[in-house]
TORTOR-877440 format. One record per residue (C-alpha): residue number from 1; residue in one letter; x, y, z. Coordinates in nm, 2 decimals. Layout:
N
<NUM, "a", <X, Y, Z>>;
...
This chain:
47
<1, "m", <-0.34, 4.31, -2.56>>;
<2, "d", <-0.43, 4.66, -2.65>>;
<3, "t", <-0.80, 4.74, -2.71>>;
<4, "s", <-0.72, 4.86, -3.06>>;
<5, "e", <-0.58, 4.52, -3.15>>;
<6, "f", <-0.89, 4.33, -3.05>>;
<7, "p", <-1.10, 4.42, -3.36>>;
<8, "r", <-0.81, 4.34, -3.59>>;
<9, "l", <-0.78, 4.00, -3.42>>;
<10, "i", <-1.15, 3.93, -3.47>>;
<11, "y", <-1.12, 4.03, -3.84>>;
<12, "l", <-0.82, 3.80, -3.89>>;
<13, "v", <-1.01, 3.51, -3.73>>;
<14, "i", <-1.31, 3.57, -3.95>>;
<15, "l", <-1.09, 3.59, -4.26>>;
<16, "l", <-0.91, 3.27, -4.17>>;
<17, "a", <-1.24, 3.09, -4.11>>;
<18, "a", <-1.36, 3.21, -4.46>>;
<19, "v", <-1.04, 3.09, -4.63>>;
<20, "v", <-1.05, 2.75, -4.45>>;
<21, "g", <-1.42, 2.71, -4.54>>;
<22, "w", <-1.35, 2.80, -4.90>>;
<23, "g", <-1.06, 2.55, -4.90>>;
<24, "l", <-1.28, 2.27, -4.76>>;
<25, "a", <-1.55, 2.34, -5.02>>;
<26, "e", <-1.28, 2.36, -5.30>>;
<27, "s", <-1.13, 2.03, -5.20>>;
<28, "r", <-1.43, 1.84, -5.33>>;
<29, "n", <-1.30, 1.91, -5.68>>;
<30, "s", <-1.01, 1.74, -5.85>>;
<31, "l", <-0.67, 1.74, -5.68>>;
<32, "g", <-0.50, 1.94, -5.95>>;
<33, "k", <-0.75, 2.22, -5.93>>;
<34, "t", <-0.73, 2.23, -5.55>>;
<35, "a", <-0.35, 2.24, -5.56>>;
<36, "r", <-0.36, 2.52, -5.81>>;
<37, "s", <-0.60, 2.72, -5.60>>;
<38, "l", <-0.39, 2.67, -5.29>>;
<39, "i", <-0.08, 2.79, -5.47>>;
<40, "v", <-0.27, 3.10, -5.59>>;
<41, "w", <-0.39, 3.17, -5.23>>;
<42, "g", <-0.04, 3.12, -5.10>>;
<43, "l", <0.10, 3.37, -5.35>>;
<44, "i", <-0.18, 3.62, -5.26>>;
<45, "f", <-0.09, 3.60, -4.89>>;
<46, "l", <0.29, 3.60, -4.94>>;
<47, "g", <0.30, 3.86, -5.21>>;
């Protein structure tokens, strides 16, 4: 791994942890709202 890729890897891990944490907090709500939120996040990352 190149030294310039290490900060990017750390950033992506922190971003993933934030999204997973948000998803766990969001899953306490109703299933429909959670599914809608997951679809929106999927479109953000794919689009």
